[in-house]
MDAnalysis code that builds the backbone (N, CA, C; Angstrom):
import MDAnalysis as mda
import numpy as np

u = mda.Universe.empty(711, n_residues=237, atom_resindex=np.repeat(np.arange(237), 3), trajectory=True)
u.add_TopologyAttr("name", ["N", "CA", "C"] * 237)
u.add_TopologyAttr("resid", np.arange(1, 238))
u.add_TopologyAttr("resname", ["UNK", "UNK", "UNK", "UNK", "UNK", "UNK", "UNK", "UNK", "UNK", "UNK", "UNK", "UNK", "UNK", "UNK", "UNK", "UNK", "UNK", "UNK", "UNK", "UNK", "UNK", "UNK", "UNK", "UNK", "UNK", "UNK", "UNK", "UNK", "UNK", "UNK", "UNK", "UNK", "UNK", "UNK", "UNK", "UNK", "UNK", "UNK", "UNK", "UNK", "UNK", "UNK", "UNK", "UNK", "UNK", "UNK", "UNK", "UNK", "UNK", "UNK", "UNK", "UNK", "UNK", "UNK", "UNK", "UNK", "UNK", "UNK", "UNK", "UNK", "UNK", "UNK", "UNK", "UNK", "UNK", "UNK", "UNK", "UNK", "UNK", "UNK", "UNK", "UNK", "UNK", "UNK", "UNK", "UNK", "UNK", "UNK", "UNK", "UNK", "UNK", "UNK", "UNK", "UNK", "UNK", "UNK", "UNK", "UNK", "UNK", "UNK", "UNK", "UNK", "UNK", "UNK", "UNK", "UNK", "UNK", "UNK", "UNK", "UNK", "UNK", "UNK", "UNK", "UNK", "UNK", "UNK", "UNK", "UNK", "UNK", "UNK", "UNK", "UNK", "UNK", "UNK", "UNK", "UNK", "UNK", "UNK", "UNK", "UNK", "UNK", "UNK", "UNK", "UNK", "UNK", "UNK", "UNK", "UNK", "UNK", "UNK", "UNK", "UNK", "UNK", "UNK", "UNK", "UNK", "UNK", "UNK", "UNK", "UNK", "UNK", "UNK", "UNK", "UNK", "UNK", "UNK", "UNK", "UNK", "UNK", "UNK", "UNK", "UNK", "UNK", "UNK", "UNK", "UNK", "UNK", "UNK", "UNK", "UNK", "UNK", "UNK", "UNK", "UNK", "UNK", "UNK", "UNK", "UNK", "UNK", "UNK", "UNK", "UNK", "UNK", "UNK", "UNK", "UNK", "UNK", "UNK", "UNK", "UNK", "UNK", "UNK", "UNK", "UNK", "UNK", "UNK", "UNK", "UNK", "UNK", "UNK", "UNK", "UNK", "UNK", "UNK", "UNK", "UNK", "UNK", "UNK", "UNK", "UNK", "UNK", "UNK", "UNK", "UNK", "UNK", "UNK", "UNK", "UNK", "UNK", "UNK", "UNK", "UNK", "UNK", "UNK", "UNK", "UNK", "UNK", "UNK", "UNK", "UNK", "UNK", "UNK", "UNK", "UNK", "UNK", "UNK", "UNK", "UNK", "UNK", "UNK", "UNK", "UNK", "UNK", "UNK", "UNK", "UNK", "UNK"])
u.atoms.positions = np.array([
    [48.712, -68.084, 99.484],
    [50.451, -67.730, 100.254],
    [50.635, -66.845, 99.005],
    [50.666, -67.256, 98.107],
    [50.956, -66.924, 96.570],
    [50.772, -65.562, 96.776],
    [49.328, -65.072, 96.924],
    [49.000, -63.859, 96.731],
    [49.833, -63.100, 97.902],
    [50.150, -63.274, 99.325],
    [50.769, -62.510, 100.173],
    [51.899, -62.012, 99.912],
    [52.863, -63.271, 99.442],
    [53.722, -62.691, 99.054],
    [54.047, -62.020, 98.103],
    [53.141, -61.624, 96.886],
    [53.071, -60.724, 95.549],
    [52.938, -59.426, 96.714],
    [52.041, -59.278, 97.537],
    [51.543, -57.938, 98.269],
    [52.615, -57.230, 99.098],
    [53.770, -58.490, 99.557],
    [54.278, -57.821, 100.208],
    [55.178, -57.497, 99.513],
    [55.993, -58.021, 98.419],
    [56.975, -57.426, 97.499],
    [56.162, -55.875, 97.058],
    [55.048, -56.004, 96.824],
    [54.507, -54.735, 96.109],
    [54.997, -53.600, 96.873],
    [54.760, -53.975, 98.370],
    [54.530, -52.874, 99.424],
    [55.728, -52.447, 100.042],
    [56.987, -53.616, 99.697],
    [58.135, -52.981, 99.878],
    [58.834, -52.443, 98.997],
    [58.434, -51.861, 97.734],
    [58.191, -51.642, 96.931],
    [59.853, -52.435, 95.616],
    [59.595, -53.789, 95.836],
    [60.561, -55.109, 95.618],
    [60.424, -54.497, 93.915],
    [61.404, -55.709, 93.408],
    [61.557, -55.374, 91.286],
    [60.197, -55.778, 91.058],
    [59.505, -55.149, 89.924],
    [58.402, -55.710, 89.173],
    [57.303, -55.094, 90.619],
    [57.272, -54.780, 91.359],
    [55.977, -53.942, 92.165],
    [55.464, -52.694, 91.791],
    [54.084, -52.760, 91.514],
    [53.363, -51.550, 90.850],
    [52.612, -51.228, 91.509],
    [51.546, -50.474, 91.930],
    [50.669, -49.381, 92.481],
    [49.105, -50.105, 91.670],
    [48.443, -51.229, 92.738],
    [47.727, -51.747, 91.963],
    [46.180, -51.037, 91.906],
    [46.114, -49.498, 92.889],
    [45.149, -48.930, 93.361],
    [45.379, -47.286, 93.280],
    [44.577, -46.494, 92.866],
    [44.684, -45.373, 93.094],
    [44.105, -45.074, 94.653],
    [44.824, -43.837, 95.127],
    [44.417, -43.194, 96.492],
    [43.114, -43.036, 96.635],
    [42.486, -42.880, 97.725],
    [41.263, -42.605, 98.153],
    [40.544, -40.827, 97.681],
    [39.574, -40.336, 97.142],
    [39.656, -39.110, 96.362],
    [40.301, -39.004, 95.617],
    [40.365, -39.861, 94.640],
    [41.017, -39.293, 93.479],
    [42.655, -38.671, 93.256],
    [42.800, -38.796, 94.408],
    [44.016, -38.228, 94.201],
    [45.650, -38.586, 93.560],
    [46.503, -38.006, 92.992],
    [47.228, -38.390, 92.141],
    [48.351, -39.268, 92.806],
    [49.256, -40.109, 92.930],
    [50.152, -40.799, 93.551],
    [51.144, -39.825, 94.017],
    [51.941, -40.162, 94.769],
    [52.875, -39.428, 95.536],
    [53.910, -38.931, 94.869],
    [54.526, -39.817, 93.580],
    [55.401, -39.377, 93.072],
    [54.988, -38.004, 91.786],
    [53.823, -38.770, 91.435],
    [53.189, -37.657, 90.279],
    [53.078, -36.203, 91.000],
    [52.412, -36.013, 92.475],
    [52.181, -34.868, 92.925],
    [53.639, -34.000, 93.583],
    [54.610, -34.398, 93.494],
    [55.621, -33.974, 93.783],
    [56.238, -32.959, 92.123],
    [56.130, -33.800, 90.849],
    [56.106, -32.965, 89.401],
    [55.434, -31.697, 89.262],
    [54.104, -31.663, 89.930],
    [53.582, -30.498, 89.634],
    [53.393, -29.466, 91.127],
    [53.332, -27.959, 90.048],
    [54.013, -26.973, 91.577],
    [52.413, -26.718, 92.003],
    [52.129, -26.650, 93.481],
    [50.943, -26.015, 94.565],
    [49.802, -25.223, 93.661],
    [48.685, -25.323, 93.586],
    [47.902, -24.193, 92.786],
    [47.895, -22.903, 94.157],
    [48.045, -22.397, 93.659],
    [47.816, -20.694, 94.096],
    [46.601, -20.685, 94.786],
    [46.532, -20.166, 96.264],
    [45.308, -20.132, 96.733],
    [44.504, -18.895, 95.938],
    [43.642, -18.850, 95.775],
    [42.363, -17.856, 95.163],
    [41.836, -17.210, 96.277],
    [41.651, -15.425, 96.254],
    [41.177, -14.927, 96.985],
    [40.051, -14.361, 96.530],
    [39.048, -15.075, 97.221],
    [37.656, -14.510, 96.884],
    [37.222, -13.162, 98.030],
    [37.942, -12.489, 98.299],
    [37.061, -11.157, 98.967],
    [37.663, -10.553, 97.931],
    [36.283, -8.843, 97.871],
    [36.323, -8.286, 96.965],
    [37.117, -7.079, 97.638],
    [38.235, -6.301, 96.545],
    [39.258, -5.665, 97.004],
    [38.684, -4.389, 96.391],
    [39.576, -3.187, 96.879],
    [39.185, -1.662, 97.080],
    [39.876, -1.408, 96.317],
    [38.353, -0.515, 94.890],
    [38.875, 0.043, 93.990],
    [39.113, 1.535, 94.239],
    [39.807, 2.233, 93.852],
    [40.419, 3.536, 93.666],
    [39.753, 4.412, 92.894],
    [39.258, 5.593, 92.747],
    [38.675, 6.048, 92.624],
    [38.521, 7.810, 92.662],
    [37.867, 8.620, 91.862],
    [37.684, 10.096, 92.158],
    [36.603, 10.458, 93.080],
    [36.992, 11.138, 93.599],
    [35.836, 11.917, 94.753],
    [34.831, 12.173, 93.679],
    [33.880, 12.150, 94.737],
    [32.537, 12.599, 94.109],
    [32.645, 14.063, 93.780],
    [32.883, 14.844, 94.858],
    [32.938, 16.312, 94.079],
    [33.631, 16.576, 92.969],
    [35.021, 16.175, 92.724],
    [35.881, 16.131, 91.734],
    [34.632, 15.517, 90.313],
    [34.076, 14.378, 90.566],
    [33.788, 14.338, 89.269],
    [32.664, 14.895, 89.258],
    [31.575, 15.300, 89.957],
    [30.741, 16.702, 89.512],
    [31.661, 17.721, 89.301],
    [32.356, 18.700, 89.436],
    [33.446, 19.335, 89.194],
    [33.454, 19.207, 87.580],
    [34.191, 17.727, 87.165],
    [34.515, 17.611, 85.966],
    [33.371, 17.559, 84.762],
    [31.966, 16.743, 85.511],
    [31.015, 16.506, 84.225],
    [29.935, 17.608, 84.426],
    [29.607, 18.516, 86.103],
    [28.735, 19.668, 85.352],
    [29.247, 20.813, 85.697],
    [30.117, 21.040, 86.492],
    [30.797, 22.795, 86.877],
    [31.228, 23.387, 85.677],
    [32.036, 22.422, 85.444],
    [32.878, 23.054, 84.124],
    [32.065, 23.543, 83.264],
    [31.528, 22.791, 82.789],
    [30.830, 23.183, 81.607],
    [29.803, 23.905, 81.792],
    [29.302, 24.071, 82.918],
    [28.293, 25.216, 83.169],
    [29.073, 26.666, 83.857],
    [29.717, 26.424, 84.313],
    [31.101, 27.999, 84.513],
    [31.493, 28.098, 83.007],
    [31.665, 27.438, 82.214],
    [32.368, 27.747, 81.044],
    [31.258, 28.657, 79.791],
    [29.773, 28.134, 79.970],
    [28.241, 28.671, 79.528],
    [28.157, 30.108, 80.431],
    [28.088, 30.393, 81.736],
    [27.827, 30.816, 81.995],
    [28.681, 32.411, 81.922],
    [29.593, 32.335, 81.970],
    [30.789, 32.952, 81.855],
    [31.512, 33.479, 80.346],
    [31.468, 32.958, 79.360],
    [32.207, 32.917, 78.522],
    [32.938, 32.709, 77.724],
    [33.583, 31.399, 78.910],
    [35.121, 31.136, 78.482],
    [35.028, 29.906, 77.812],
    [35.943, 30.817, 76.367],
    [35.523, 29.548, 75.517],
    [37.434, 28.251, 75.571],
    [38.269, 28.839, 76.105],
    [39.163, 28.553, 76.606],
    [38.898, 27.656, 77.654],
    [38.859, 25.951, 77.977],
    [38.762, 25.311, 78.683],
    [39.669, 25.562, 80.197],
    [41.511, 26.491, 79.728],
    [42.322, 26.499, 80.797],
    [41.436, 27.825, 81.660],
    [40.965, 28.365, 81.197],
    [40.433, 29.685, 81.947],
    [39.052, 29.357, 82.622],
    [38.625, 28.279, 83.164],
    [37.676, 27.852, 83.449],
    [38.125, 27.885, 84.937],
    [37.437, 28.371, 86.096],
    [38.591, 28.211, 87.598],
    [38.642, 26.949, 88.466],
    [39.368, 26.436, 88.550],
    [39.077, 25.203, 89.597],
    [40.043, 25.373, 90.782],
    [39.708, 24.216, 92.112],
    [40.746, 24.614, 92.724],
    [42.027, 23.940, 92.861],
    [42.708, 24.669, 93.626],
    [44.431, 24.404, 93.335],
    [44.721, 23.781, 94.850],
    [44.099, 24.472, 96.240],
    [44.818, 23.769, 97.119],
    [43.478, 24.466, 98.183],
    [43.983, 23.935, 99.634],
    [42.965, 24.047, 100.493],
    [44.321, 23.872, 101.634],
    [44.464, 25.352, 102.715],
    [45.528, 25.421, 103.507],
    [44.500, 25.901, 104.613],
    [44.931, 24.994, 105.778],
    [44.185, 24.916, 106.792],
    [45.497, 25.156, 108.211],
    [45.635, 26.107, 109.046],
    [46.304, 26.894, 109.556],
    [45.644, 27.088, 111.201],
    [46.381, 26.536, 111.945],
    [46.275, 27.037, 113.780],
    [47.263, 27.472, 114.401],
    [47.065, 28.882, 114.600],
    [47.644, 29.317, 115.052],
    [47.738, 29.525, 117.443],
    [49.283, 29.076, 117.858],
    [49.030, 28.891, 119.025],
    [50.249, 29.590, 119.438],
    [49.734, 31.035, 120.070],
    [51.072, 31.892, 120.373],
    [51.453, 31.116, 121.609],
    [50.670, 30.487, 122.586],
    [51.837, 29.851, 123.706],
    [52.220, 28.396, 123.598],
    [52.721, 28.010, 122.453],
    [53.092, 27.116, 121.976],
    [54.384, 25.947, 122.423],
    [55.144, 27.502, 123.038],
    [56.070, 27.462, 123.118],
    [56.618, 27.269, 124.571],
    [55.185, 27.456, 125.433],
    [55.095, 27.011, 126.749],
    [54.308, 25.498, 127.271],
    [53.467, 25.417, 126.164],
    [52.245, 24.452, 126.141],
    [53.165, 23.447, 124.824],
    [53.879, 22.703, 125.456],
    [54.527, 21.826, 123.779],
    [53.110, 20.436, 123.599],
    [52.163, 19.985, 125.018],
    [51.402, 18.989, 125.107],
    [50.476, 19.552, 123.848],
    [49.883, 21.127, 124.189],
    [48.890, 21.769, 123.429],
    [49.157, 21.540, 121.799],
    [50.463, 22.000, 121.472],
    [50.843, 21.839, 120.277],
    [50.637, 20.714, 119.673],
    [51.005, 19.382, 120.594],
    [50.797, 18.337, 120.062],
    [49.675, 17.943, 119.415],
    [48.994, 18.153, 120.557],
    [47.334, 17.797, 120.069],
    [46.801, 18.483, 118.920],
    [47.278, 19.485, 118.897],
    [46.628, 20.429, 117.548],
    [47.353, 19.761, 116.512],
    [48.460, 18.993, 116.924],
    [48.937, 18.395, 115.151],
    [48.263, 17.364, 114.850],
    [47.786, 16.259, 115.991],
    [47.096, 15.490, 115.761],
    [46.090, 15.558, 115.409],
    [45.097, 16.764, 115.590],
    [43.363, 17.490, 115.793],
    [43.542, 17.135, 113.985],
    [44.737, 17.933, 113.331],
    [44.525, 18.310, 111.896],
    [44.816, 17.045, 111.315],
    [45.597, 16.327, 111.329],
    [46.077, 15.103, 111.492],
    [44.489, 14.252, 110.941],
    [43.661, 14.381, 111.764],
    [42.523, 13.271, 111.740],
    [41.377, 13.765, 111.022],
    [41.546, 15.665, 111.208],
    [40.553, 16.083, 110.307],
    [40.861, 16.120, 109.001],
    [41.955, 16.109, 108.217],
    [42.974, 16.330, 106.768],
    [42.881, 14.504, 106.316],
    [43.527, 14.208, 107.616],
    [44.204, 12.478, 106.848],
    [45.866, 12.785, 106.127],
    [46.427, 14.146, 106.468],
    [47.335, 14.068, 106.281],
    [47.811, 14.365, 107.750],
    [49.404, 14.206, 107.727],
    [50.114, 14.830, 108.919],
    [50.351, 16.525, 108.482],
    [50.085, 17.248, 109.871],
    [50.433, 18.401, 109.609],
    [51.421, 18.445, 110.174],
    [52.048, 20.117, 109.730],
    [53.895, 20.470, 109.648],
    [53.457, 21.426, 110.763],
    [54.416, 21.912, 111.846],
    [54.745, 22.744, 113.011],
    [55.578, 23.901, 112.138],
    [54.456, 24.919, 112.222],
    [54.934, 26.659, 111.882],
    [55.890, 27.131, 112.979],
    [56.956, 27.682, 112.788],
    [57.855, 28.944, 113.436],
    [57.930, 30.296, 112.915],
    [58.222, 30.752, 113.886],
    [58.757, 32.632, 113.981],
    [59.762, 32.550, 113.336],
    [59.044, 33.013, 112.185],
    [60.689, 33.903, 111.176],
    [61.716, 34.837, 112.053],
    [60.772, 35.703, 112.716],
    [61.550, 36.697, 113.405],
    [61.413, 36.696, 114.763],
    [62.052, 37.618, 115.884],
    [61.584, 37.320, 117.061],
    [61.308, 38.877, 117.452],
    [60.102, 38.437, 118.218],
    [59.215, 39.643, 118.773],
    [59.346, 40.099, 120.238],
    [60.439, 40.867, 120.878],
    [60.248, 41.027, 122.005],
    [59.284, 41.105, 123.493],
    [58.074, 42.410, 122.332],
    [57.016, 42.624, 123.224],
    [55.964, 41.139, 123.162],
    [56.026, 40.266, 122.644],
    [55.370, 39.033, 122.740],
    [56.110, 38.006, 123.532],
    [57.253, 38.417, 123.661],
    [58.240, 37.067, 124.380],
    [58.543, 36.245, 123.239],
    [58.814, 36.579, 122.028],
    [59.076, 35.718, 120.808],
    [60.351, 35.440, 120.059],
    [60.559, 34.333, 120.109],
    [62.013, 34.280, 120.043],
    [62.172, 33.619, 118.653],
    [63.130, 33.813, 117.423],
    [63.146, 33.192, 115.972],
    [63.289, 32.076, 116.236],
    [62.495, 30.946, 115.753],
    [62.573, 29.922, 115.738],
    [61.517, 28.839, 116.805],
    [60.753, 29.426, 117.443],
    [60.150, 29.222, 118.222],
    [58.529, 28.878, 117.427],
    [58.029, 27.563, 117.943],
    [56.795, 26.935, 117.220],
    [55.717, 27.738, 117.891],
    [54.835, 28.032, 116.351],
    [53.540, 29.320, 116.789],
    [52.293, 28.278, 116.277],
    [52.229, 27.367, 115.967],
    [51.256, 26.508, 115.229],
    [51.087, 25.761, 114.262],
    [50.601, 25.167, 113.768],
    [50.335, 23.960, 112.802],
    [49.881, 24.444, 111.142],
    [50.213, 23.936, 110.624],
    [49.104, 23.949, 109.117],
    [49.496, 22.794, 108.408],
    [48.548, 22.746, 107.521],
    [48.220, 21.460, 106.355],
    [48.099, 22.053, 105.077],
    [48.323, 21.265, 104.402],
    [48.043, 22.204, 102.589],
    [47.382, 20.678, 101.935],
    [46.418, 20.950, 101.631],
    [46.013, 19.470, 100.934],
    [45.790, 19.861, 99.238],
    [45.717, 19.270, 98.524],
    [46.041, 18.891, 96.852],
    [45.313, 17.998, 96.993],
    [44.658, 17.894, 94.925],
    [44.195, 16.425, 94.522],
    [42.681, 16.028, 95.699],
    [42.833, 15.030, 95.302],
    [41.789, 13.961, 96.375],
    [41.404, 14.255, 97.268],
    [42.348, 14.578, 98.424],
    [42.282, 15.069, 99.574],
    [41.790, 16.365, 99.788],
    [41.940, 17.018, 98.927],
    [41.591, 18.302, 99.161],
    [39.812, 18.282, 98.684],
    [39.745, 17.523, 97.464],
    [38.070, 17.478, 97.279],
    [37.419, 16.874, 98.796],
    [37.646, 15.835, 99.273],
    [36.965, 14.808, 100.017],
    [37.010, 16.006, 101.295],
    [38.247, 16.641, 101.742],
    [37.923, 17.236, 102.900],
    [36.880, 18.349, 102.413],
    [36.896, 18.833, 101.865],
    [35.816, 19.843, 101.252],
    [34.278, 19.425, 101.386],
    [33.987, 18.273, 100.536],
    [33.141, 17.531, 100.604],
    [32.713, 17.354, 102.218],
    [33.478, 16.810, 103.048],
    [33.202, 16.897, 104.183],
    [32.626, 17.847, 105.219],
    [33.558, 18.566, 104.947],
    [33.295, 19.896, 106.094],
    [31.959, 20.544, 105.067],
    [31.529, 20.630, 104.278],
    [30.215, 21.155, 103.368],
    [29.171, 20.325, 103.800],
    [29.266, 19.374, 103.952],
    [28.008, 17.949, 104.233],
    [27.815, 17.616, 105.951],
    [28.588, 17.539, 106.461],
    [29.354, 17.301, 108.140],
    [29.609, 18.263, 108.964],
    [30.458, 18.833, 108.498],
    [31.161, 19.925, 109.849],
    [29.799, 21.515, 109.529],
    [29.898, 21.638, 108.485],
    [29.086, 23.406, 108.527],
    [27.743, 22.970, 109.081],
    [27.063, 21.743, 109.303],
    [25.315, 21.677, 109.681],
    [26.217, 21.116, 111.493],
    [27.125, 20.982, 111.789],
    [27.393, 21.192, 112.971],
    [27.795, 22.623, 113.916],
    [27.640, 23.941, 113.031],
    [28.117, 25.078, 113.457],
    [26.699, 25.525, 114.368],
    [26.989, 25.937, 115.780],
    [25.905, 26.908, 116.570],
    [25.474, 27.823, 115.793],
    [24.179, 28.221, 115.714],
    [23.497, 29.562, 115.054],
    [24.200, 29.637, 113.961],
    [24.465, 28.809, 112.817],
    [25.262, 28.858, 111.944],
    [23.832, 29.713, 110.120],
    [24.321, 30.642, 109.907],
    [23.565, 31.557, 109.075],
    [24.336, 32.121, 107.988],
    [25.144, 30.925, 107.457],
    [26.072, 30.512, 106.474],
    [27.390, 31.571, 106.385],
    [28.192, 31.644, 105.483],
    [29.845, 32.246, 105.951],
    [30.182, 33.290, 104.769],
    [30.743, 34.210, 105.136],
    [30.732, 35.315, 104.721],
    [30.990, 35.392, 103.528],
    [30.586, 36.371, 102.403],
    [31.240, 36.511, 100.766],
    [31.446, 37.553, 100.131],
    [32.252, 38.238, 101.217],
    [33.302, 39.414, 101.307],
    [35.022, 39.156, 101.356],
    [34.833, 37.483, 101.772],
    [36.231, 37.156, 102.377],
    [37.381, 36.409, 101.159],
    [36.933, 37.276, 99.814],
    [37.936, 36.832, 98.874],
    [38.954, 38.274, 99.007],
    [40.266, 37.574, 98.558],
    [41.422, 38.778, 98.608],
    [41.288, 39.458, 97.349],
    [40.927, 39.748, 96.578],
    [41.026, 40.194, 95.058],
    [41.545, 39.825, 93.734],
    [42.101, 38.380, 94.142],
    [42.747, 37.662, 93.661],
    [42.323, 36.211, 93.326],
    [41.134, 35.782, 93.497],
    [40.209, 34.474, 93.471],
    [40.783, 33.788, 94.916],
    [41.018, 34.229, 95.819],
    [41.052, 32.991, 97.157],
    [40.314, 33.695, 98.020],
    [39.715, 32.539, 98.976],
    [38.713, 33.237, 99.874],
    [39.595, 31.972, 101.163],
    [39.274, 33.015, 101.760],
    [39.894, 32.661, 103.521],
    [38.316, 32.561, 104.650],
    [38.060, 32.267, 105.477],
    [37.329, 32.384, 106.417],
    [38.216, 31.247, 107.907],
    [37.241, 31.899, 108.540],
    [37.823, 31.124, 110.122],
    [36.641, 30.929, 111.109],
    [37.479, 29.794, 112.074],
    [36.493, 28.780, 112.606],
    [36.782, 28.923, 114.150],
    [35.407, 29.493, 114.787],
    [35.935, 29.508, 116.068],
    [36.510, 28.093, 116.967],
    [35.976, 26.886, 116.752],
    [36.442, 25.735, 117.503],
    [36.533, 24.878, 116.122],
    [37.331, 23.715, 116.709],
    [37.381, 22.715, 116.040],
    [36.545, 21.220, 116.076],
    [35.708, 21.614, 117.285],
    [34.739, 20.307, 117.738],
    [33.927, 20.224, 116.540],
    [33.217, 21.554, 115.555],
    [32.488, 20.935, 114.366],
    [32.792, 19.629, 113.382],
    [34.120, 19.426, 113.783],
    [34.304, 18.316, 112.833],
    [33.995, 17.062, 113.782],
    [33.220, 16.162, 112.791],
    [33.322, 14.801, 113.240],
    [34.181, 14.198, 113.737],
    [35.132, 14.572, 113.554],
    [36.684, 12.871, 113.582],
    [37.279, 13.132, 114.874],
    [36.980, 14.863, 115.083],
    [37.339, 15.262, 116.709],
    [36.506, 14.347, 118.004],
    [37.026, 13.696, 118.746],
    [36.640, 13.020, 120.049],
    [36.726, 13.702, 120.876],
    [35.402, 14.505, 121.700],
    [35.293, 15.668, 122.861],
    [36.368, 15.439, 124.156],
    [36.122, 14.177, 124.109],
    [36.573, 13.613, 125.370],
    [38.118, 13.423, 125.673],
    [38.835, 13.743, 124.357],
    [40.297, 14.026, 124.001],
    [40.795, 15.123, 123.916],
    [40.044, 16.111, 123.789],
    [40.535, 17.697, 123.066],
    [41.247, 18.399, 124.698],
    [42.758, 18.667, 124.515],
    [43.148, 19.450, 125.180],
    [42.605, 20.630, 125.767],
    [41.987, 21.571, 124.407],
    [41.945, 22.638, 124.479],
    [41.467, 23.505, 123.135],
    [39.874, 23.941, 123.044],
    [39.285, 24.476, 122.480],
    [39.821, 25.960, 121.362],
    [39.999, 24.899, 119.894],
    [40.571, 26.346, 119.836],
    [40.409, 26.540, 117.824],
    [40.372, 27.736, 117.326],
    [39.728, 27.832, 115.987],
    [40.938, 27.623, 115.057],
    [40.590, 27.679, 113.889],
    [41.492, 27.791, 113.003],
    [40.809, 28.567, 111.316],
    [41.956, 28.839, 110.699],
    [41.670, 29.668, 109.452],
    [41.576, 28.742, 108.735],
    [41.295, 28.545, 107.267],
    [41.226, 27.882, 106.111],
    [41.121, 28.706, 105.310],
    [41.809, 28.709, 103.668],
    [42.007, 29.477, 102.472],
    [42.130, 28.148, 101.478],
    [40.794, 28.750, 100.817],
    [40.607, 28.144, 99.511],
    [41.361, 28.785, 98.555],
    [42.681, 28.206, 98.001],
    [43.335, 28.733, 96.581],
    [42.469, 28.126, 94.890],
    [42.195, 28.986, 94.486],
    [41.604, 28.750, 93.599],
    [42.659, 29.194, 92.046],
    [42.609, 28.706, 90.504],
    [43.091, 29.681, 89.837],
    [42.448, 30.502, 89.239],
    [41.495, 31.100, 89.699],
    [40.739, 32.075, 88.705],
    [41.159, 33.228, 89.535],
    [41.395, 34.552, 88.681],
    [42.508, 36.098, 89.151],
    [41.696, 36.743, 89.244],
    [40.020, 36.606, 89.114],
    [38.472, 37.719, 89.496],
    [37.712, 36.808, 91.012],
    [37.415, 37.675, 91.396],
    [36.621, 36.884, 92.620],
    [35.234, 36.727, 92.048],
    [34.464, 37.569, 91.271],
    [33.515, 36.555, 90.664],
    [33.560, 35.325, 90.036],
    [35.385, 35.198, 89.757],
    [35.181, 33.555, 88.694],
    [35.101, 32.561, 90.337],
    [36.044, 33.091, 91.007],
    [36.155, 32.378, 92.423],
    [34.976, 31.743, 92.957],
    [33.895, 32.963, 93.498],
    [32.636, 32.900, 93.804],
    [31.760, 31.689, 92.729],
    [32.051, 32.131, 91.701],
    [31.518, 31.315, 91.062],
    [31.034, 29.674, 91.130],
    [32.414, 29.463, 91.478],
    [32.815, 28.139, 91.482],
    [32.846, 27.615, 93.027],
    [32.656, 28.309, 93.444],
    [32.640, 28.034, 95.666],
    [31.136, 27.937, 95.123],
    [29.758, 28.486, 94.855],
    [28.362, 28.873, 94.565],
    [28.343, 27.492, 93.900],
    [28.824, 26.709, 92.655],
    [28.527, 25.490, 92.372],
    [29.010, 24.519, 93.043],
    [30.058, 24.475, 94.016],
    [30.142, 23.625, 94.747],
    [29.211, 23.472, 95.948],
    [28.700, 24.167, 96.057],
    [27.625, 23.893, 96.733],
    [28.132, 24.807, 98.339],
    [28.887, 26.106, 98.460],
    [29.352, 26.659, 99.620],
    [28.098, 27.501, 99.804],
    [28.063, 27.374, 101.431],
    [26.868, 27.712, 101.985],
    [27.501, 29.866, 102.337],
    [26.923, 30.596, 101.303],
    [27.530, 32.019, 101.460],
    [25.985, 32.260, 102.267],
    [26.734, 32.816, 103.171],
    [25.141, 33.880, 103.884],
    [23.796, 34.515, 102.544],
    [22.880, 34.384, 103.335],
    [21.685, 34.705, 102.789],
    [21.089, 33.854, 101.002],
    [22.257, 33.218, 101.256],
    [21.942, 31.970, 99.824],
    [21.413, 31.041, 100.170],
    [20.485, 29.890, 99.050],
    [20.867, 28.852, 98.971],
    [21.950, 27.824, 98.517],
    [22.321, 26.913, 99.105],
    [23.399, 26.239, 98.684],
    [23.356, 25.580, 97.845],
    [23.868, 25.578, 96.630],
    [23.524, 24.091, 95.334],
    [24.057, 23.164, 95.922],
    [22.832, 21.882, 95.903],
    [23.289, 20.676, 95.971],
    [23.760, 20.040, 95.004],
    [24.862, 19.458, 95.522],
    [25.776, 18.433, 94.859],
    [25.252, 17.001, 94.910],
    [25.145, 16.452, 93.306],
    [24.085, 15.042, 93.264],
    [24.925, 14.086, 93.372],
])
């Protein structure tokens, strides 16, 4: 009887009542658990690591010293490099068919990973039924990591999908180190879904370099693996 009374007093939290046993599993008593902050959850999932594109690394480690030695450039700033890549889609009937223009903007976004900008006419041309401010196409300008990633995908994935491909022209330089070429259809890019294509159209792609001479720009593109006509492209490791 005495034991039952003592146990009842202890269970009700009376005077002199003390906890005689720790909770199961070695957990702390309720009073102490309130004093400690809850432990932060540990995330064991691997996190993505940001880094340079492989083509940019190849340029910095291999192409830059090779071009410096080939052309005898003592100043590192004289070594040519890519500045930007511009993709331009022209659609003369964009004012009459706005859905096709929206589709072209969406396709450029899929191809480049960057939202395209709608280009508008600067002047009114009556012979073409064009008024100033009318949409005439879409364009995207790539720089930095996205530029090198797009160039890598274009050379290794898109170019092999061109039908009857015999190489890109080597005379498309403008005399100031910039290279422009055109493709007939956007279907060569693997990001494009055949079933969702509204209209097959081409585009112009311009590679702007820091070189002021065509031979320097051509040497840079050749080292990047550009498939010039009649040449075996350089393989990027």
